[in-house]
C-alpha positions in Angstrom: 2.3 5.0 11.8 3.3 6.5 15.9 0.9 8.2 16.5 -2.2 5.5 15.1 -1.1 2.7 16.9 -1.0 5.5 20.2 -4.6 5.5 19.3 -5.9 1.8 18.1 -2.9 0.0 20.1 -5.2 -2.8 19.0 -5.8 -2.1 15.4 -4.8 -4.8 12.4 -2.4 -3.4 9.8 -1.6 -4.0 6.7 1.9 -3.3 5.2 1.9 -3.2 1.1 5.3 -3.3 0.1 5.8 -2.0 -3.6 9.7 -2.2 -4.9 11.3 1.5 -4.9 12.4 2.1 -8.8 8.5 1.9 -9.7 7.7 4.0 -6.8 10.2 6.4 -8.2 8.6 6.3 -11.3 5.3 7.0 -10.5 6.3 9.8 -7.7 7.6 11.5 -11.2 4.6 10.7 -13.4 2.1 11.8 -11.0 4.8 14.9 -10.3 4.8 14.8 -6.9 8.8 14.4 -6.9 11.0 15.6 -9.6 13.8 13.2 -10.0 14.9 9.5 -9.4 16.6 10.7 -6.9 13.2 12.5 -4.5 10.9 9.6 -5.5 13.5 7.4 -4.3 13.4 9.2 -0.8 9.9 9.6 -0.8 10.0 5.4 -0.9 12.0 5.3 2.1 10.6 7.4 4.2 7.2 5.7 3.9 8.7 2.0 3.6 10.5 2.9 7.5 7.2 4.3 9.0 5.5 0.9 7.4 8.8 -0.8 8.6 7.7 0.9 12.2 4.6 0.0 12.6 5.7 -3.6 12.0 8.0 -3.7 14.7 5.9 -2.3 16.7 2.2 -4.4 15.9 4.5 -7.8 14.1 1.9 -10.0 15.4 -1.1 -7.8 13.7 0.5 -7.0 10.8 -0.3 -8.3 7.4 2.7 -7.8 4.9 1.2 -7.7 0.7 3.1 -7.1 -2.7 1.8 -4.2 -4.7 2.5 -6.0 -7.5 0.0 -8.8 -5.9 -2.5 -6.4 -5.6 -2.9 -5.5 -9.2 -2.1 -8.2 -10.2 -4.8 -10.6 -8.2 -6.8 -8.1 -6.4 -9.6 -9.6 -5.2 -7.6 -12.3 -4.3 -5.4 -9.7 -2.2 -8.6 -8.3 -1.2 -10.7 -11.3 0.0 -6.6 -12.1 2.0 -7.1 -8.1 3.7 -10.2 -8.1 4.3 -10.2 -11.6 6.4 -6.6 -10.1 8.3 -8.9 -6.7 9.6 -12.4 -8.8 10.0 -14.8 -8.0 7.8 -16.7 -9.7 5.1 -14.7 -9.4 1.9 -17.4 -7.6 0.0 -16.7 -7.1 -4.1 -17.8 -3.6 -4.0 -14.4 -3.2 -2.9 -12.7 -3.8 -6.4 -15.1 -0.5 -7.6 -12.9 2.2 -9.0 -15.4 4.6 -7.6 -16.1 8.5 -9.4 -14.9 10.1 -5.6 -11.8 10.0 -7.5 -9.3 11.6 -10.2 -7.0 9.1 -10.5 -7.0 5.6 -12.8 -7.1 2.3 -11.5 -3.6 0.8 -10.4 -2.3 -0.2 -13.9 -0.6 -4.1 -13.5 1.5 -3.5 -16.9 3.4 -0.3 -15.1 4.4 -2.6 -12.4 7.4 -4.7 -12.1 9.3 -2.5 -14.8 
């Protein structure tokens, strides 16, 4: 995040928070880590980066919960677009053909 802040010192930020146990489970399911310890460690490192950005750019960082994003994508994405000074366009709700990942599943949040 320090590099991003140096390159874009006035840019708005969005910090998406997620339950660490869900992150660990997701990391294991995606085969990015082999166990809960390393899955949680990945979350901790990412969260530290996010907190660092928030600390240095608190006045322009919007904190959002992942669980809210997957349960109310239009509402949360509308807030994010407003925060980064963009008009909301429903196209952001689409999950295009440019990814091999499935869309986020709200039932997997808060397990």
